[in-house]
N, C-alpha and C positions, 0 to 999 in steps of 0.2 A: 182624183175626183171620180165620182161614179155617176156618169150621165149628168154632170153639172151639179150633183148633190154631194154633200159632205157627210160621210158616215160617222158614227160616234167614235169608232176606233181610229179613223183618220184624224178626227178632231183632236183626240188625245195625243196622237203623234205630233200634231201641230203645236200643242201646248208644250210638249217636251222640246220641240225645236225652238220655240220662242225662248225658253229658259237657257238652252244651249247657246243661242245667239247672244243673249245678254252677257253670258260668262266669257265667251271668246272675243266679244267685241267686234264681230264681223260687220262693221259699218264704215262708211267713208270717213267719218270723223275720227276713227280710232287710230291710235298711235302705232308706231313701228313695233314689230314683234320682238320679244325677248324670251329666252328659255326660262321656264319656271324654276325658282330656286330650289335646290335639293335640300336646303336646310329649313324650309317652311314646315312648321308643325301642322299635322293634320287636325281638322276641326275637333275630333274627339279627344285630343290629348291636352288641350288647354281650356280651362274654364272661362266662361264669359266674363269680361270686365270692360268697363268703359275705356275707349281708346285703343283696344286691341285690334279693332277693325272688323271687316266683313266676316260674318259667320263665327266670330269669337276666337279666331286664331291670330297669332303674331304675323303681321303682314311682311312678306319678303320684299326686298328692294326692287323687285321687278313688277310689283303690283301697286297701282294707285287706287285708293278708295275715296270716292267723292264724299263730301260731308253728308249729302242726302242719303247715302247708303249706310251710315253709321247710326246704330240705335244707342241711345243714351238713357241713363237712369231717369225715370220720370216721363219717358216718351209714350209708354204703353197707354192706349186709349185716347191719346191726344194728337199724335202726329203720325202721318204715313211716311214711308221711306221708299226710296228707289232700291233696286236689287241688282246692281251691276258693279263690276270693277273693271279697270283698264290696265293693260300692259304698259310698262313704262321703264325708265332707266333711273336708278337711284331713288325711287319713290317720289320723284317730282311729277307735277301735273303734266300729262302728255300733250304734245303739240299735234294739231290736226294734220292729216295727210292730204295731199292734193288729189290722190286717187288711191283706191284700195290695193293692198298687196295680195295678189291672187295666189301667192305661195303660202300664205298664212291664214287669211280670213276666209270664212265660208262665203258662198254666193247663193243666190236664189236657186240656181240649178243644182249645186252640190248638195244643199240641204234637202231639196225635194227628192234627190236620188238616195241620200243616206237614210231618210225616214220612209222611203218606199211609197211616197205619195205623189211623185212626179216621174218624168221620164227617167229610165235607168240607163246608165252608161258606164263603161269600164272604170272601176276605181272610185267613182264619184269625186273625181279630182276637181277642186275649185278652179284650177288653171285651164281645164279642158271642157268645162261644162257648157260654155257658150250661152246660148239662149234656149237651152232645154228646160223651159220654165213650166210650172204648173199652170193649169187652166181651170176655169169654172168658178163655182161659188154662186150664192144668190142672197138677196136681201142686203142687210147692213150689219156692221159690227160697231158697237158703241164703246169707245175708250174714254174712261174717266180719270183725270189726273188733277194734281194739286195746283200747278202753276201754268202760266201761259208759255207757249213756245211761238214767238212771233214769226219764226222762220219755218214753221211746219210745212206750209204749202210749197215753198221753194225747195225745201229739203227733199220732200217726196218727189218733186219733179226732177231734181238732180239725181236722186237715187234711181228712178226709173230710166232716165236717159243713160246713166252709167252702165246699167246691167241689161239694157235692151228690153225693158218691160213695157207693157202698154200703159198709157197714162192712167193714173188712179182717179177714181171718183171719190173726192175728198171734201169734207165740209167741217168747219169748226163751229161749235155751238157754245156760247157763253150762257151757262145756266144760272149764274148769279146765286149760287147756293150759299154764299156768305151773308145773304140777307141785306147787303148794302148796295146792291145794284152797281157794283164797281167791277171793272175788268181786273182779273188777277194779274199780278206783276209777272214778268218773265223771270226765269231761273235757269241758268245754263246747265246745272246738273240734272234737274228734272227735264230740261229740254232734250237732253240726250236719251233719257228713258222714253220720253214721248215719241221721239223720232224713231227709235227702235220699234216701239209698239205699232206706230202708224205704218211704217215701211214694210215690216214683216207680216203684218196682217194683210197688206196688199199682195205680198209675195204668195202667201198660202191660199188666198182666195181672190184672185185678181178681178173677178167680175162683181165683187160686192162694193157697196159704198162704205167708206171708212168715216165714221163720225167721231170727232174729237171733242169731248165735253169738258168744260172747265167750270 
């Protein structure tokens, strides 16, 4: 941060960091780590086809792709999708962890160090970053998603307590964009995407208000 303000270059680094977190699954709910399969085909080598999984390549058995991250024929222009995969065993849905593995998952301190927008420390090691967190930010960030996450407030509180972050200024707003004035249903796959968005927005700008719009 720069005197409490976020520069354009630092914001772009934050965007990259968000995408990195979604891919490595550095979140409390993410499963145990497995080595990536050496037989997984790179995205450029396999053409897109329904059922091949995330990014159009054959999914190795160490990766679980939630239904919400799979684009199907006919989805374009009609349905939004999440953008994450999870590490797993034998392609099965992963089980939640009671606490994050600091030998595998990134932390608020380690990502701030890696992207050079937080305190620097030797190696940017997740296991040794402690509470070397970012600070600052101003105003609010609006996150718009497709389904409700009933546990969003308790999830961010648990996340903050786990990593020693200050309590988040968090609010949920039901915009009723469906025109029916009905609360959107919960969805566990979208819930993980939303938890990632909320928690890591707070990490990279802890002084802002995070507004979750449904």
